[in-house]
N, C-alpha and C positions, 0 to 999 in steps of 0.2 A: 504494500500500500504506500504509494509515493505521494507525499504532500509537499507542496511548495509554499512556504510561509512568506507572506508579503512583508514589505519593509516596515509596515506599521505594527508588526508583531516582533517580539523578541527573537533574536537569532538562536537563543538557547533552547527554543521549543523543539527543534529538530533533535538535539541531543537528549533532552529530558523526556521525550516521547518516543525515542527510538525502539523501545521494547514493543510498542503497539503499532507504530507507523514507521517501519524500516524503510530505508532508502529515501527518507524525507530530507529536505534541505531548506535553506533560507535563500532568498533572492540575492543577498550579498555574497553568499558562497558561490554563486554562479556568475559573479561579476555584474549583477544587475542592480546594484545599489544606485538609486537616483534615476533609474530607467523609467521611461514613460509606460503607461498602462499597456499600450499596444505591444511593446517589446516583451513585457512580462507575460502577457497573454499568449503571444506566439511561442515563447520558449516553453511555457507550461504545456501547451498543446503538443508541440513537437516532441517533447521528452516524456510525455505520458504522466504528467503530474496533475493532481487536483490542486487548485489554487485556494489557499486558506487566507482570508483577509478580513479586515474590519472596514474596508473601503467599499462604500455603496456603489461606486463606479463599476467595479467588477461584477456586482450583481446585475447592474443594468446591461453590461456587455453580454452577460449570460442570457438575459431575456432576449436581447437583440440578435445575438449570433448563435445561441445554443452551444452545445459542447462538441468537441473538446475545447478547452479543458472544463471539467466540472468545477464549480465554485462552492466553497464552504464559507458562508458569510457569518462571522462572529459578531453578534449583536449584544455585547455586554456593556457598551458605553465605555466610560473611562474606568479601566480596571487594571489590576496588576497581573503580571505574567503568571503567577501561581493560580489565579482565577481562570485563565485561559487553559492552563494545563489541566486543572480539575474538570473543566467543561469537556475538553477533548477526550479525557479518560472516561468520564461518566457516560458520554454519548458515543463511545467507540462502536457499539453494535449498530446503532442508527447510522453512523458514518459509513461503516462497512456495507450495510444494506444499500445506502444511497449510491455508493461508488459502483456497486454491482448492477444497478438498474440502468438500462439503456435509455429509458424514457425520462430520466431526471437530470436536469442541468445544473440546478443550484439547490443548496440546503442552507436554511437560515437557522442558526443556533443562538439561543440566548438564555 
């Protein structure tokens, strides 16, 4: 399960969630720090990542373009990294199911 964490999320998420989401990485690890949304979108699609973000723009792109990539939209507002970690751990089964569904383009988690 490959997740690509957007720049608005901590780079430590890939490491701290590696047991549940192996092969995941952060946009900065791919040299995409500061890249525009289109570049991040294209890289996620090309490399088979699901994009995890707090940015509503990616959710909108998902509605307009469909997948790939699939988008997981974190809707916790202003929160700390441990809150995001707890959410992604607690909702692991739902995320897995979402990623396996061919007819689902984005998942909103809050």
